[in-house]
C-alpha positions as CSV (number, residue, x, y, z in Angstrom):
1,M,120.1,21.2,77.5
2,D,121.0,22.7,74.2
3,G,118.1,21.0,72.5
4,A,115.7,22.1,75.2
5,R,117.0,25.6,74.9
6,A,116.4,25.6,71.1
7,Q,112.9,24.3,71.6
8,V,112.1,27.1,74.0
9,E,113.6,29.7,71.7
10,M,111.5,28.4,68.8
11,A,108.3,28.5,70.9
12,L,109.1,32.1,71.8
13,D,109.8,33.0,68.2
14,R,106.5,31.5,67.1
15,S,104.7,33.5,69.9
16,L,106.3,36.7,68.7
17,A,105.4,35.9,65.1
18,D,101.8,35.3,66.0
19,N,101.7,38.5,68.1
20,A,100.8,36.5,71.2
21,H,101.5,39.0,73.9
22,D,99.4,37.3,76.6
23,W,101.7,35.7,79.2
24,N,99.4,32.7,79.6
25,S,99.5,31.8,75.9
26,V,103.3,32.3,75.8
27,K,103.8,30.1,78.8
28,T,101.5,27.4,77.4
29,R,103.4,27.3,74.1
30,V,106.7,27.0,75.9
31,R,105.3,24.3,78.2
32,E,103.9,22.3,75.3
33,A,107.0,22.6,73.2
34,L,109.4,21.6,76.0
35,S,107.2,18.8,77.3
36,S,106.9,17.1,73.9
37,Y,110.7,17.5,73.3
38,I,111.6,15.9,76.7
39,Y,109.0,13.2,76.2
40,R,110.5,12.3,72.8
41,K,114.0,12.0,74.4
42,T,113.1,10.2,77.7
43,K,109.7,8.6,77.1
44,R,108.5,10.1,80.3
45,S,106.0,12.9,81.0
46,P,107.8,15.8,82.6
47,M,106.3,18.5,84.8
48,I,107.2,21.8,83.2
49,L,106.7,25.0,85.2
50,P,107.7,28.0,83.0
51,I,108.4,31.2,84.9
52,L,108.6,34.3,82.7
53,M,109.9,37.6,84.0
54,E,109.3,41.0,82.4
55,V,112.4,43.2,82.5
């Protein structure tokens, strides 16, 4: 879980650095980063459903 959390944090940091404020692009980046990380670890294609909440 720590590795997955780090991947999500890096994807969010890249989105902030690129000024991507569109929720769909942020969710896509998180999904792609986490999906590739989990595939590298398990050799299976996961179903990633990111849910972002604005607070």
